[in-house]
PDB file of N, CA, C, O and CB in Angstrom:
ATOM      1  N   MET A   1     102.477  96.603 144.737  1.00  0.00           N
ATOM      2  CA  MET A   1     104.212  97.062 144.728  1.00  0.00           C
ATOM      3  C   MET A   1     104.271  97.826 145.879  1.00  0.00           C
ATOM      4  O   MET A   1     103.426  98.614 146.303  1.00  0.00           O
ATOM      5  CB  MET A   1     104.853  98.075 143.344  1.00  0.00           C
ATOM      6  N   ASP A   2     105.680  97.428 146.495  1.00  0.00           N
ATOM      7  CA  ASP A   2     106.204  98.283 147.610  1.00  0.00           C
ATOM      8  C   ASP A   2     106.842  99.512 146.866  1.00  0.00           C
ATOM      9  O   ASP A   2     106.917  98.980 145.759  1.00  0.00           O
ATOM     10  CB  ASP A   2     107.327  97.463 148.589  1.00  0.00           C
ATOM     11  N   GLN A   3     107.242 100.496 146.716  1.00  0.00           N
ATOM     12  CA  GLN A   3     108.188 101.489 145.996  1.00  0.00           C
ATOM     13  C   GLN A   3     108.945 102.086 147.327  1.00  0.00           C
ATOM     14  O   GLN A   3     108.970 103.277 147.639  1.00  0.00           O
ATOM     15  CB  GLN A   3     107.295 102.782 144.976  1.00  0.00           C
ATOM     16  N   PRO A   4     109.568 100.984 148.058  1.00  0.00           N
ATOM     17  CA  PRO A   4     110.474 102.079 149.330  1.00  0.00           C
ATOM     18  C   PRO A   4     110.711 103.361 148.606  1.00  0.00           C
ATOM     19  O   PRO A   4     110.056 104.353 148.926  1.00  0.00           O
ATOM     20  CB  PRO A   4     112.272 101.451 149.920  1.00  0.00           C
ATOM     21  N   HIS A   5     111.903 103.432 147.327  1.00  0.00           N
ATOM     22  CA  HIS A   5     112.438 104.304 146.907  1.00  0.00           C
ATOM     23  C   HIS A   5     111.780 105.507 146.559  1.00  0.00           C
ATOM     24  O   HIS A   5     112.501 106.481 146.340  1.00  0.00           O
ATOM     25  CB  HIS A   5     112.980 103.879 146.148  1.00  0.00           C
ATOM     26  N   LEU A   6     110.671 105.622 146.474  1.00  0.00           N
ATOM     27  CA  LEU A   6     110.100 106.815 146.667  1.00  0.00           C
ATOM     28  C   LEU A   6     109.626 107.963 147.760  1.00  0.00           C
ATOM     29  O   LEU A   6     109.443 109.177 147.843  1.00  0.00           O
ATOM     30  CB  LEU A   6     109.400 106.563 146.237  1.00  0.00           C
ATOM     31  N   ASP A   7     109.533 106.385 148.775  1.00  0.00           N
ATOM     32  CA  ASP A   7     109.283 107.207 149.818  1.00  0.00           C
ATOM     33  C   ASP A   7     110.944 107.871 150.409  1.00  0.00           C
ATOM     34  O   ASP A   7     111.288 109.028 150.648  1.00  0.00           O
ATOM     35  CB  ASP A   7     108.363 106.219 150.983  1.00  0.00           C
ATOM     36  N   ASP A   8     111.426 107.041 150.464  1.00  0.00           N
ATOM     37  CA  ASP A   8     112.737 107.374 150.846  1.00  0.00           C
ATOM     38  C   ASP A   8     112.841 109.111 150.403  1.00  0.00           C
ATOM     39  O   ASP A   8     112.719 110.102 151.124  1.00  0.00           O
ATOM     40  CB  ASP A   8     113.898 106.262 149.995  1.00  0.00           C
ATOM     41  N   ALA A   9     113.237 108.949 148.269  1.00  0.00           N
ATOM     42  CA  ALA A   9     113.253 110.222 148.251  1.00  0.00           C
ATOM     43  C   ALA A   9     112.457 111.295 148.627  1.00  0.00           C
ATOM     44  O   ALA A   9     112.778 112.461 148.859  1.00  0.00           O
ATOM     45  CB  ALA A   9     113.403 110.360 147.437  1.00  0.00           C
ATOM     46  N   HIS A  10     111.022 110.566 148.666  1.00  0.00           N
ATOM     47  CA  HIS A  10     109.917 112.689 148.271  1.00  0.00           C
ATOM     48  C   HIS A  10     109.722 111.969 149.597  1.00  0.00           C
ATOM     49  O   HIS A  10     110.730 111.294 149.388  1.00  0.00           O
ATOM     50  CB  HIS A  10     107.921 113.386 146.626  1.00  0.00           C
ATOM     51  N   GLY A  11     109.328 111.545 150.718  1.00  0.00           N
ATOM     52  CA  GLY A  11     108.659 111.761 151.721  1.00  0.00           C
ATOM     53  C   GLY A  11     107.439 110.894 151.375  1.00  0.00           C
ATOM     54  O   GLY A  11     107.102 110.251 150.381  1.00  0.00           O
ATOM     55  N   ASP A  12     106.699 111.224 153.073  1.00  0.00           N
ATOM     56  CA  ASP A  12     105.415 110.705 152.508  1.00  0.00           C
ATOM     57  C   ASP A  12     104.378 111.603 152.593  1.00  0.00           C
ATOM     58  O   ASP A  12     104.128 112.147 153.668  1.00  0.00           O
ATOM     59  CB  ASP A  12     104.975 109.519 153.126  1.00  0.00           C
ATOM     60  N   LEU A  13     103.653 111.861 151.460  1.00  0.00           N
ATOM     61  CA  LEU A  13     102.526 112.773 150.543  1.00  0.00           C
ATOM     62  C   LEU A  13     101.564 112.726 152.026  1.00  0.00           C
ATOM     63  O   LEU A  13     101.672 113.837 152.544  1.00  0.00           O
ATOM     64  CB  LEU A  13     101.643 111.830 148.678  1.00  0.00           C
ATOM     65  N   LEU A  14     100.608 111.759 152.931  1.00  0.00           N
ATOM     66  CA  LEU A  14      99.417 111.811 153.516  1.00  0.00           C
ATOM     67  C   LEU A  14     100.037 112.654 154.599  1.00  0.00           C
ATOM     68  O   LEU A  14      99.073 113.172 155.164  1.00  0.00           O
ATOM     69  CB  LEU A  14      98.659 110.422 153.866  1.00  0.00           C
ATOM     70  N   PRO A  15     101.476 113.183 155.358  1.00  0.00           N
ATOM     71  CA  PRO A  15     101.341 114.336 156.454  1.00  0.00           C
ATOM     72  C   PRO A  15     101.626 115.434 155.693  1.00  0.00           C
ATOM     73  O   PRO A  15     101.674 116.372 156.489  1.00  0.00           O
ATOM     74  CB  PRO A  15     102.325 114.276 157.766  1.00  0.00           C
ATOM     75  N   ARG A  16     101.885 115.915 154.361  1.00  0.00           N
ATOM     76  CA  ARG A  16     101.813 117.282 153.777  1.00  0.00           C
ATOM     77  C   ARG A  16     100.806 117.261 152.965  1.00  0.00           C
ATOM     78  O   ARG A  16     100.686 118.118 152.089  1.00  0.00           O
ATOM     79  CB  ARG A  16     102.970 117.762 153.082  1.00  0.00           C
ATOM     80  N   LEU A  17      99.770 116.091 153.170  1.00  0.00           N
ATOM     81  CA  LEU A  17      98.176 116.681 153.188  1.00  0.00           C
ATOM     82  C   LEU A  17      97.492 117.015 154.210  1.00  0.00           C
ATOM     83  O   LEU A  17      96.682 117.934 154.325  1.00  0.00           O
ATOM     84  CB  LEU A  17      97.293 115.895 152.720  1.00  0.00           C
ATOM     85  N   GLU A  18      97.862 116.180 155.020  1.00  0.00           N
ATOM     86  CA  GLU A  18      97.205 116.511 156.470  1.00  0.00           C
ATOM     87  C   GLU A  18      97.820 118.105 156.649  1.00  0.00           C
ATOM     88  O   GLU A  18      96.937 118.948 156.805  1.00  0.00           O
ATOM     89  CB  GLU A  18      97.811 115.248 157.925  1.00  0.00           C
ATOM     90  N   VAL A  19      99.186 118.600 156.646  1.00  0.00           N
ATOM     91  CA  VAL A  19      99.194 120.339 157.068  1.00  0.00           C
ATOM     92  C   VAL A  19      99.068 121.036 156.221  1.00  0.00           C
ATOM     93  O   VAL A  19      99.031 122.172 156.696  1.00  0.00           O
ATOM     94  CB  VAL A  19     100.297 120.977 157.635  1.00  0.00           C
ATOM     95  N   ILE A  20      98.919 121.074 154.611  1.00  0.00           N
ATOM     96  CA  ILE A  20      98.089 121.609 153.693  1.00  0.00           C
ATOM     97  C   ILE A  20      96.466 121.822 154.515  1.00  0.00           C
ATOM     98  O   ILE A  20      96.350 122.960 154.968  1.00  0.00           O
ATOM     99  CB  ILE A  20      98.125 120.533 152.323  1.00  0.00           C
ATOM    100  N   GLU A  21      95.211 120.886 154.765  1.00  0.00           N
ATOM    101  CA  GLU A  21      94.629 120.999 155.029  1.00  0.00           C
ATOM    102  C   GLU A  21      93.558 121.983 156.297  1.00  0.00           C
ATOM    103  O   GLU A  21      92.474 122.566 156.300  1.00  0.00           O
ATOM    104  CB  GLU A  21      94.946 120.265 154.757  1.00  0.00           C
ATOM    105  N   ALA A  22      94.981 121.610 157.514  1.00  0.00           N
ATOM    106  CA  ALA A  22      94.565 122.416 158.719  1.00  0.00           C
ATOM    107  C   ALA A  22      95.199 123.870 158.383  1.00  0.00           C
ATOM    108  O   ALA A  22      95.379 124.527 159.408  1.00  0.00           O
ATOM    109  CB  ALA A  22      95.166 121.724 160.236  1.00  0.00           C
ATOM    110  N   GLN A  23      95.688 124.714 156.844  1.00  0.00           N
ATOM    111  CA  GLN A  23      95.636 125.771 156.666  1.00  0.00           C
ATOM    112  C   GLN A  23      94.277 126.838 156.139  1.00  0.00           C
ATOM    113  O   GLN A  23      93.605 126.273 155.275  1.00  0.00           O
ATOM    114  CB  GLN A  23      96.555 125.671 156.046  1.00  0.00           C
ATOM    115  N   PRO A  24      94.008 127.582 156.328  1.00  0.00           N
ATOM    116  CA  PRO A  24      92.808 128.487 155.814  1.00  0.00           C
ATOM    117  C   PRO A  24      92.879 128.388 154.870  1.00  0.00           C
ATOM    118  O   PRO A  24      94.042 128.537 154.494  1.00  0.00           O
ATOM    119  CB  PRO A  24      92.617 129.736 156.001  1.00  0.00           C
ATOM    120  N   LEU A  25      91.860 128.085 153.725  1.00  0.00           N
ATOM    121  CA  LEU A  25      91.542 127.585 152.432  1.00  0.00           C
ATOM    122  C   LEU A  25      92.467 128.836 151.471  1.00  0.00           C
ATOM    123  O   LEU A  25      93.413 128.410 150.809  1.00  0.00           O
ATOM    124  CB  LEU A  25      89.639 127.500 152.180  1.00  0.00           C
ATOM    125  N   GLY A  26      92.172 130.273 151.433  1.00  0.00           N
ATOM    126  CA  GLY A  26      93.508 131.080 150.353  1.00  0.00           C
ATOM    127  C   GLY A  26      94.525 130.091 150.724  1.00  0.00           C
ATOM    128  O   GLY A  26      94.948 129.264 149.915  1.00  0.00           O
ATOM    129  N   THR A  27      94.834 130.150 151.669  1.00  0.00           N
ATOM    130  CA  THR A  27      96.087 129.272 151.952  1.00  0.00           C
ATOM    131  C   THR A  27      96.471 127.442 151.522  1.00  0.00           C
ATOM    132  O   THR A  27      97.355 126.735 151.038  1.00  0.00           O
ATOM    133  CB  THR A  27      96.069 129.386 153.485  1.00  0.00           C
ATOM    134  N   ARG A  28      95.351 127.397 152.001  1.00  0.00           N
ATOM    135  CA  ARG A  28      95.464 125.903 151.439  1.00  0.00           C
ATOM    136  C   ARG A  28      94.819 125.918 149.579  1.00  0.00           C
ATOM    137  O   ARG A  28      94.575 124.881 148.963  1.00  0.00           O
ATOM    138  CB  ARG A  28      94.252 124.712 152.686  1.00  0.00           C
ATOM    139  N   ALA A  29      94.680 127.130 149.078  1.00  0.00           N
ATOM    140  CA  ALA A  29      94.819 126.263 147.474  1.00  0.00           C
ATOM    141  C   ALA A  29      96.059 126.873 147.140  1.00  0.00           C
ATOM    142  O   ALA A  29      96.373 126.785 145.953  1.00  0.00           O
ATOM    143  CB  ALA A  29      93.489 126.573 146.067  1.00  0.00           C
ATOM    144  N   ALA A  30      96.741 127.395 147.805  1.00  0.00           N
ATOM    145  CA  ALA A  30      98.267 128.494 147.211  1.00  0.00           C
ATOM    146  C   ALA A  30      98.981 126.639 147.907  1.00  0.00           C
ATOM    147  O   ALA A  30      99.323 125.802 147.071  1.00  0.00           O
ATOM    148  CB  ALA A  30      98.945 130.986 148.604  1.00  0.00           C
ATOM    149  N   ALA A  31      99.025 126.498 148.588  1.00  0.00           N
ATOM    150  CA  ALA A  31      99.532 124.833 148.984  1.00  0.00           C
ATOM    151  C   ALA A  31      99.422 123.679 147.966  1.00  0.00           C
ATOM    152  O   ALA A  31     100.413 123.019 147.656  1.00  0.00           O
ATOM    153  CB  ALA A  31      98.626 124.236 150.208  1.00  0.00           C
ATOM    154  N   TYR A  32      98.872 123.576 147.735  1.00  0.00           N
ATOM    155  CA  TYR A  32      98.400 122.931 147.017  1.00  0.00           C
ATOM    156  C   TYR A  32      98.079 123.128 145.054  1.00  0.00           C
ATOM    157  O   TYR A  32      97.810 122.235 144.250  1.00  0.00           O
ATOM    158  CB  TYR A  32      97.486 122.865 147.845  1.00  0.00           C
ATOM    159  N   GLU A  33      98.193 124.141 144.889  1.00  0.00           N
ATOM    160  CA  GLU A  33      98.867 124.283 144.095  1.00  0.00           C
ATOM    161  C   GLU A  33     100.003 124.244 143.406  1.00  0.00           C
ATOM    162  O   GLU A  33     100.236 124.099 142.206  1.00  0.00           O
ATOM    163  CB  GLU A  33      98.711 124.640 144.126  1.00  0.00           C
ATOM    164  N   GLY A  34     100.976 124.463 144.757  1.00  0.00           N
ATOM    165  CA  GLY A  34     102.508 124.306 144.774  1.00  0.00           C
ATOM    166  C   GLY A  34     102.593 122.953 144.643  1.00  0.00           C
ATOM    167  O   GLY A  34     103.260 122.503 143.711  1.00  0.00           O
ATOM    168  N   LEU A  35     102.006 122.176 145.451  1.00  0.00           N
ATOM    169  CA  LEU A  35     101.918 120.607 145.698  1.00  0.00           C
ATOM    170  C   LEU A  35     101.536 120.002 144.174  1.00  0.00           C
ATOM    171  O   LEU A  35     102.198 119.126 143.619  1.00  0.00           O
ATOM    172  CB  LEU A  35     100.593 120.176 146.981  1.00  0.00           C
ATOM    173  N   HIS A  36     100.766 120.414 143.808  1.00  0.00           N
ATOM    174  CA  HIS A  36     100.402 120.163 142.367  1.00  0.00           C
ATOM    175  C   HIS A  36     101.408 120.134 141.223  1.00  0.00           C
ATOM    176  O   HIS A  36     101.262 119.172 140.469  1.00  0.00           O
ATOM    177  CB  HIS A  36      99.507 121.124 142.013  1.00  0.00           C
ATOM    178  N   ASP A  37     102.667 121.202 140.846  1.00  0.00           N
ATOM    179  CA  ASP A  37     103.441 121.388 140.526  1.00  0.00           C
ATOM    180  C   ASP A  37     104.185 120.824 140.747  1.00  0.00           C
ATOM    181  O   ASP A  37     104.760 120.420 139.736  1.00  0.00           O
ATOM    182  CB  ASP A  37     103.559 122.038 140.560  1.00  0.00           C
ATOM    183  N   GLU A  38     104.661 120.438 141.792  1.00  0.00           N
ATOM    184  CA  GLU A  38     105.926 119.406 142.330  1.00  0.00           C
ATOM    185  C   GLU A  38     105.733 118.455 141.873  1.00  0.00           C
ATOM    186  O   GLU A  38     106.618 118.210 141.053  1.00  0.00           O
ATOM    187  CB  GLU A  38     106.176 119.057 143.701  1.00  0.00           C
ATOM    188  N   LEU A  39     104.763 117.440 141.957  1.00  0.00           N
ATOM    189  CA  LEU A  39     104.291 116.027 141.790  1.00  0.00           C
ATOM    190  C   LEU A  39     104.066 116.014 139.657  1.00  0.00           C
ATOM    191  O   LEU A  39     103.994 114.997 138.968  1.00  0.00           O
ATOM    192  CB  LEU A  39     102.390 115.798 143.030  1.00  0.00           C
ATOM    193  N   ALA A  40     104.009 117.589 139.117  1.00  0.00           N
ATOM    194  CA  ALA A  40     104.113 117.640 137.959  1.00  0.00           C
ATOM    195  C   ALA A  40     105.044 117.195 137.433  1.00  0.00           C
ATOM    196  O   ALA A  40     105.036 116.306 136.582  1.00  0.00           O
ATOM    197  CB  ALA A  40     103.984 118.506 137.642  1.00  0.00           C
ATOM    198  N   ARG A  41     105.986 117.770 137.882  1.00  0.00           N
ATOM    199  CA  ARG A  41     107.561 118.048 137.782  1.00  0.00           C
ATOM    200  C   ARG A  41     107.705 117.018 137.725  1.00  0.00           C
ATOM    201  O   ARG A  41     107.964 116.625 136.588  1.00  0.00           O
ATOM    202  CB  ARG A  41     108.447 118.719 138.724  1.00  0.00           C
ATOM    203  N   ARG A  42     107.661 116.240 138.519  1.00  0.00           N
ATOM    204  CA  ARG A  42     108.562 115.071 139.028  1.00  0.00           C
ATOM    205  C   ARG A  42     108.054 113.885 137.788  1.00  0.00           C
ATOM    206  O   ARG A  42     108.722 113.061 137.164  1.00  0.00           O
ATOM    207  CB  ARG A  42     108.150 114.548 140.956  1.00  0.00           C
ATOM    208  N   LEU A  43     106.391 114.256 137.750  1.00  0.00           N
ATOM    209  CA  LEU A  43     106.160 112.627 136.913  1.00  0.00           C
ATOM    210  C   LEU A  43     107.061 113.449 135.333  1.00  0.00           C
ATOM    211  O   LEU A  43     107.848 112.804 134.641  1.00  0.00           O
ATOM    212  CB  LEU A  43     103.642 111.909 136.548  1.00  0.00           C
ATOM    213  N   GLU A  44     106.844 114.328 135.169  1.00  0.00           N
ATOM    214  CA  GLU A  44     107.713 114.659 133.608  1.00  0.00           C
ATOM    215  C   GLU A  44     108.835 114.586 133.834  1.00  0.00           C
ATOM    216  O   GLU A  44     109.348 115.517 133.213  1.00  0.00           O
ATOM    217  CB  GLU A  44     107.622 116.022 132.852  1.00  0.00           C
ATOM    218  N   SER A  45     109.719 113.950 134.445  1.00  0.00           N
ATOM    219  CA  SER A  45     111.303 114.142 134.538  1.00  0.00           C
ATOM    220  C   SER A  45     111.226 112.177 134.729  1.00  0.00           C
ATOM    221  O   SER A  45     112.183 111.402 134.749  1.00  0.00           O
ATOM    222  CB  SER A  45     112.117 115.494 136.294  1.00  0.00           C
ATOM    223  N   GLY A  46     110.103 111.935 134.816  1.00  0.00           N
ATOM    224  CA  GLY A  46     110.496 110.310 135.073  1.00  0.00           C
ATOM    225  C   GLY A  46     111.260 109.696 134.174  1.00  0.00           C
ATOM    226  O   GLY A  46     112.033 110.323 133.449  1.00  0.00           O
ATOM    227  N   PRO A  47     111.141 108.629 134.141  1.00  0.00           N
ATOM    228  CA  PRO A  47     111.541 107.910 133.139  1.00  0.00           C
ATOM    229  C   PRO A  47     110.656 107.842 131.873  1.00  0.00           C
ATOM    230  O   PRO A  47     109.440 107.994 131.756  1.00  0.00           O
ATOM    231  CB  PRO A  47     111.755 106.726 133.640  1.00  0.00           C
ATOM    232  N   GLN A  48     111.577 107.581 130.995  1.00  0.00           N
ATOM    233  CA  GLN A  48     110.536 107.885 129.930  1.00  0.00           C
ATOM    234  C   GLN A  48     110.822 105.803 128.821  1.00  0.00           C
ATOM    235  O   GLN A  48     111.774 105.209 128.314  1.00  0.00           O
ATOM    236  CB  GLN A  48     111.278 110.035 128.712  1.00  0.00           C
ATOM    237  N   ASN A  49     109.388 105.550 129.008  1.00  0.00           N
ATOM    238  CA  ASN A  49     109.011 104.277 128.330  1.00  0.00           C
ATOM    239  C   ASN A  49     108.047 103.830 127.043  1.00  0.00           C
ATOM    240  O   ASN A  49     107.078 103.071 127.028  1.00  0.00           O
ATOM    241  CB  ASN A  49     108.539 103.697 129.258  1.00  0.00           C
ATOM    242  N   PRO A  50     108.791 104.723 125.774  1.00  0.00           N
ATOM    243  CA  PRO A  50     108.171 104.559 124.586  1.00  0.00           C
ATOM    244  C   PRO A  50     107.606 103.447 123.985  1.00  0.00           C
ATOM    245  O   PRO A  50     107.120 103.548 122.858  1.00  0.00           O
ATOM    246  CB  PRO A  50     108.836 104.893 123.889  1.00  0.00           C
ATOM    247  N   THR A  51     107.607 101.904 124.876  1.00  0.00           N
ATOM    248  CA  THR A  51     107.042 101.016 124.501  1.00  0.00           C
ATOM    249  C   THR A  51     105.962 100.858 124.996  1.00  0.00           C
ATOM    250  O   THR A  51     105.109 100.218 124.380  1.00  0.00           O
ATOM    251  CB  THR A  51     107.597 100.198 124.527  1.00  0.00           C
ATOM    252  N   ARG A  52     105.684 101.435 126.326  1.00  0.00           N
ATOM    253  CA  ARG A  52     104.599 101.190 126.978  1.00  0.00           C
ATOM    254  C   ARG A  52     103.437 102.025 126.381  1.00  0.00           C
ATOM    255  O   ARG A  52     103.717 103.064 125.783  1.00  0.00           O
ATOM    256  CB  ARG A  52     104.844 101.419 128.365  1.00  0.00           C
ATOM    257  N   ALA A  53     101.813 101.522 126.544  1.00  0.00           N
ATOM    258  CA  ALA A  53     100.911 102.788 126.422  1.00  0.00           C
ATOM    259  C   ALA A  53     100.347 103.017 126.992  1.00  0.00           C
ATOM    260  O   ALA A  53      99.674 104.033 126.821  1.00  0.00           O
ATOM    261  CB  ALA A  53     100.266 103.045 125.750  1.00  0.00           C
TER     262      ALA A  53
END
């Protein structure tokens, strides 16, 4: 199922990952940590549906 609202609101993840992968290891680790934190915040702030398992 296509979810264009996610692409429009948050941009494309693949180009961000490509930029991170092109960085030196230490910088890459920090960038992945920041990306992880951002994605975790998005997930936690998303709609909650208590009826789903």
